[in-house]
C-alpha positions in Angstrom: 0.0 0.1 0.0 1.2 3.6 -0.7 0.6 6.8 1.2 1.2 10.0 -1.0 2.0 12.9 1.1 3.1 16.5 0.5 4.0 18.8 3.4 1.6 17.7 6.1 2.8 16.0 9.2 -0.3 16.2 11.5 -2.2 13.3 10.3 0.5 10.8 9.4 0.6 9.1 12.8 -3.0 8.1 12.6 -2.9 7.1 9.0 0.2 4.8 9.4 -1.0 3.6 12.9 -4.2 2.4 11.3 -2.3 0.3 8.8 0.4 -0.9 11.1 -2.3 -2.0 13.7 -3.4 -4.7 11.1 -0.2 -5.4 9.3 0.1 -9.0 8.3 3.8 -8.7 7.9 6.4 -7.8 5.1 5.9 -11.1 3.3 2.3 -10.1 2.6 2.2 -6.3 2.5 4.5 -3.6 1.4 4.0 -0.1 3.1 5.6 3.0 1.3 5.2 6.7 2.1 5.8 8.7 -1.2 6.8 12.4 -0.4 6.0 14.6 -3.4 9.0 16.8 -2.5 7.3 18.7 0.1 9.0 21.6 1.9 10.3 19.5 4.7 11.9 15.9 4.3 9.8 13.5 6.4 12.2 10.6 6.4 13.0 10.9 10.0 9.2 11.1 11.0 8.3 8.2 8.8 11.0 6.2 10.3 9.9 6.9 13.8 6.3 6.1 13.2 6.9 3.2 10.9 9.0 1.2 13.4 11.1 -0.4 10.5 8.0 -1.4 8.5 7.4 1.7 6.3 9.6 2.6 3.4 10.1 6.2 2.4 10.6 7.7 -1.0 11.0 11.3 -1.7 10.5 12.5 -5.3 13.3 14.6 -6.8 10.9 17.3 -7.6 7.2 18.0 -7.0 5.0 16.1 -9.4 1.4 16.9 -8.2 -1.0 14.5 -6.5 -2.0 12.1 -9.4 1.5 12.1 -11.1 3.1 11.3 -7.8 0.4 8.7 -7.1 1.0 7.0 -10.5 4.9 7.0 -9.9 4.2 5.3 -6.5 2.0 2.7 -8.1 4.8 1.9 -10.5 7.3 1.4 -7.7 5.0 -1.1 -5.9 5.3 -4.9 -6.3 2.3 -6.3 -4.8 -0.7 -7.9 -6.7 -3.2 -5.5 -5.0 -2.6 -1.7 -4.4 -4.1 0.5 -1.8 -3.8 4.2 -2.0 -4.3 5.8 1.4 -3.8 9.6 1.6 -2.0 10.8 4.7 -5.1 12.5 6.1 -7.3 9.4 5.9 -7.2 6.2 7.7 -8.7 2.6 7.8 -10.4 0.8 10.7 -9.6 -2.5 12.2 -10.5 -5.3 9.9 -10.2 -3.4 6.5 -7.4 -5.5 5.0 -8.7 -8.8 6.4 -12.3 -8.2 5.2 -11.3 -7.2 1.7 -8.9 -10.0 1.3 -11.6 -12.5 2.3 -13.9 -10.9 -0.1 -11.5 -10.9 -3.0 -10.5 -14.5 -2.3 -14.1 -15.6 -2.5 -14.8 -13.5 -5.5 -14.5 -14.6 -9.4 -11.1 -14.4 -10.8 -12.1 -11.3 -13.0 -12.5 -8.9 -10.1 -10.1 -6.0 -10.5 -11.4 -3.7 -7.9 -12.7 -4.2 -4.4 -14.1 -1.6 -2.1 -16.0 -1.2 1.2 -18.1 1.6 2.5 -16.4 4.6 4.3 -17.2 7.2 6.9 -16.7 10.9 6.2 -15.3 12.9 9.1 -15.7 16.7 8.9 -13.4 18.5 11.2 -15.1 21.8 10.8 -18.5 20.5 11.6 -17.5 18.0 14.0 -19.6 15.4 12.4 -19.3 12.0 10.8 -21.6 10.3 8.2 -21.6 7.3 6.0 -23.5 6.6 2.7 -25.6 3.5 2.4 -24.0 0.3 1.2 -24.5 -0.7 -2.4 -25.9 -4.2 -1.5 -26.7 -5.7 1.9 -24.1 -8.4 1.6 -20.6 -8.8 -0.1 -20.6 -9.5 -3.8 -20.2 -8.3 -7.3 -21.8 -5.3 -8.7 -23.8 -5.1 -11.9 -24.7 -2.7 -14.6 -26.9 -0.4 -12.3 -23.7 0.2 -10.4 -22.0 1.6 -13.5 -25.0 3.9 -14.1 -24.8 5.2 -10.5 -21.1 5.5 -10.8 -21.3 7.6 -14.0 -23.8 9.9 -12.4 -21.8 11.2 -9.5 -18.8 9.7 -7.6 -20.1 7.6 -4.7 -16.8 6.2 -3.7 -13.7 7.6 -1.6 -10.3 6.4 -2.5 -9.2 5.2 1.0 -12.0 2.5 0.7 -10.8 1.0 -2.6 -8.1 -1.5 -3.5 -7.0 -2.2 -7.0 -5.6 -5.4 -8.6 -2.4 -4.5 -10.4 -3.6 -6.2 -13.5 -6.5 -3.7 -13.6 -4.0 -0.8 -14.1 -2.3 -2.8 -16.6 -5.6 -3.3 -18.6 -7.0 0.2 -18.4 -3.9 2.3 -17.5 -3.2 4.5 -14.5 -4.9 7.7 -13.2 -5.3 10.6 -15.5 -2.9 13.3 -14.4 -4.7 16.3 -15.8 -7.9 15.9 -13.6 -6.6 16.6 -9.9 -10.2 16.6 -8.6 -11.8 13.8 -10.4 -8.9 11.3 -11.5 -10.2 8.5 -9.3 -13.8 9.0 -10.5 -12.6 8.9 -14.2 -10.6 5.8 -13.5 -13.6 4.0 -11.9 -15.9 4.5 -14.9 -13.1 3.9 -17.4 -12.3 0.6 -15.7 -15.9 -0.7 -14.9 -16.7 -2.0 -18.3 -13.5 -4.2 -18.3 -13.0 -5.5 -14.7 -15.4 -6.9 -12.1 -16.0 -4.8 -8.9 -16.5 -6.5 -5.7 -18.2 -4.7 -2.8 -18.1 -5.1 1.0 -20.9 -3.3 2.8 -18.9 -2.6 5.9 -17.7 0.9 6.7 -14.0 0.4 7.2 -12.4 3.3 5.8 -12.4 6.9 6.9 -12.2 10.1 4.7 -11.2 13.4 6.5 -12.7 16.7 5.5 -10.5 19.7 6.7 -9.4 23.1 5.7 -6.2 21.9 4.0 -7.9 19.3 1.8 -6.8 19.8 -1.8 -10.5 19.5 -2.7 -11.1 22.9 -0.8 -8.3 24.4 -2.9 -9.6 23.4 -6.0 -13.2 24.4 -5.1 -12.0 28.0 -4.3 -10.9 28.5 -7.8 -13.7 26.7 -9.6 -11.4 23.9 -10.7 -13.7 21.2 -9.3 -16.5 22.2 -11.6 -14.1 22.3 -14.6 -12.8 18.8 -13.8 -16.3 17.3 -13.3 -17.4 18.9 -16.7 -14.3 17.4 -18.5 -14.7 14.0 -16.8 -18.4 13.8 -17.9 -17.1 14.6 -21.5 -14.9 11.5 -21.2 -17.6 9.3 -20.2 -19.4 9.6 -23.4 -16.6 7.5 -25.0 -15.9 5.3 -22.0 -19.3 4.1 -21.3 -21.4 1.5 -23.3 -23.5 3.7 -25.8 -26.9 2.6 -24.2 -25.7 3.6 -20.7 -24.2 6.8 -21.8 -27.5 7.8 -23.6 -29.4 7.1 -20.4 -27.2 8.4 -17.7 -25.3 11.3 -19.0 -28.1 13.7 -19.5 -29.2 13.4 -16.0 -25.6 13.5 -14.8 -25.0 16.8 -16.7 -28.2 18.2 -15.2 -27.3 17.1 -11.7 -24.0 18.7 -11.7 -25.0 21.9 -13.5 -27.6 22.5 -10.8 -24.9 21.9 -8.2 -22.6 24.6 -9.9 -25.4 27.0 -10.0 -26.1 26.5 -6.3 -22.4 26.9 -5.5 -22.3 30.1 -7.8 -25.3 31.5 -5.8 -23.2 30.8 -2.5 -20.1 32.4 -4.0 -22.1 35.6 -5.0 -23.6 35.9 -1.6 -20.1 35.8 -0.1 -18.9 38.5 -2.3 -16.8 36.3 -4.6 -18.1 37.4 -8.0 -15.1 35.8 -9.9 -15.8 32.4 -8.5 -19.6 32.8 -9.1 -19.0 33.8 -12.7 -16.7 30.7 -13.1 -19.3 28.3 -11.7 -22.1 29.9 -13.7 -20.2 29.5 -16.9 -19.2 25.8 -16.1 -22.9 25.1 -15.4 -23.8 26.4 -18.8 -20.9 24.4 -20.5 -21.8 21.2 -18.7 -25.6 21.4 -19.4 -26.7 23.9 -22.2 -30.3 23.5 -21.0 -29.3 25.1 -17.7 -30.1 28.5 -19.1 -33.8 27.4 -19.2 -33.9 26.8 -15.4 -35.1 29.2 -12.7 -31.7 28.9 -10.8 -30.1 30.3 -13.9 -32.3 33.3 -14.2 -32.4 34.0 -10.4 -28.6 34.1 -10.5 -28.4 36.5 -13.3 -30.6 38.9 -11.4 -28.1 39.2 -8.7 -27.1 42.9 -8.5 -23.4 42.0 -7.8 -23.2 40.0 -11.1 -23.8 42.8 -13.6 -20.6 42.2 -15.5 -21.5 38.4 -15.6 -25.0 39.2 -16.8 -23.6 41.2 -19.8 -21.1 38.6 -20.7 -23.8 35.7 -20.6 -26.1 37.8 -22.7 -23.3 38.3 -25.3 -22.5 34.5 -25.2 -26.1 33.5 -25.7 -26.6 36.0 -28.6 -23.5 34.5 -30.2 -24.8 31.0 -29.9 -28.2 32.1 -31.4 -26.6 34.0 -34.2 
């Protein structure tokens, strides 16, 4: 398993401790921290926390989250790969449960995952989505439709068979917010997916999440739109025709809601970015009440004139 890290120290003890607490030994599991050339060399800290069981590799230069993750995957030797970010952790029984499920599953399974709990540091709350099925087993075509609509998974809950990466490739490196989601959908038509309903992984929401940095610039919306565009080719034609219109509508509505929040907070630039991404994601968004309500916001006069010009160009 690999732990990508960049610059953070405060969560690493819990992350590595959660793995070492269920370590089956070096003959069965490799544990590697991959430091993406952060501002501080963490070799000493990893050596202290890892108690001789955790290898440390520091990239010569900063690659970015998914380029570094891909480089880390290439360095691993195991048949199954688990990517656990330094701010996430797993609960007791994670590896044992997934291993038992994989060993009982058909040979074509390329991905296995359990459910997860989201821990929001700001709200002081935790929540978990409903399992995909009541018992362990393979997921079918309805799972692919759900997966392509919105990402219902979190990376710490997922393990990958190495051959799955060899079949469909590694993570895209130009989608920092949605690279995992894009990979899930790209892989699903080619490899079997095994599900464990237990919530055995934990995803942390906090102020220094990369997700928050991307959201502040509107990059999340852009990545979602681009990812939906890739799904048109990645999905079976009948699934794409059924699922993608609903997915575009769902995300466009979300972007408009976020634009309204940004406008209310006085961030007109972010509101304008999200507004345009909503229209680019779903052209029918212009016919919805959320669209026209947002255009009437007094703080968005410049956006209003720009959108009017864009619509006139489209009509003419």
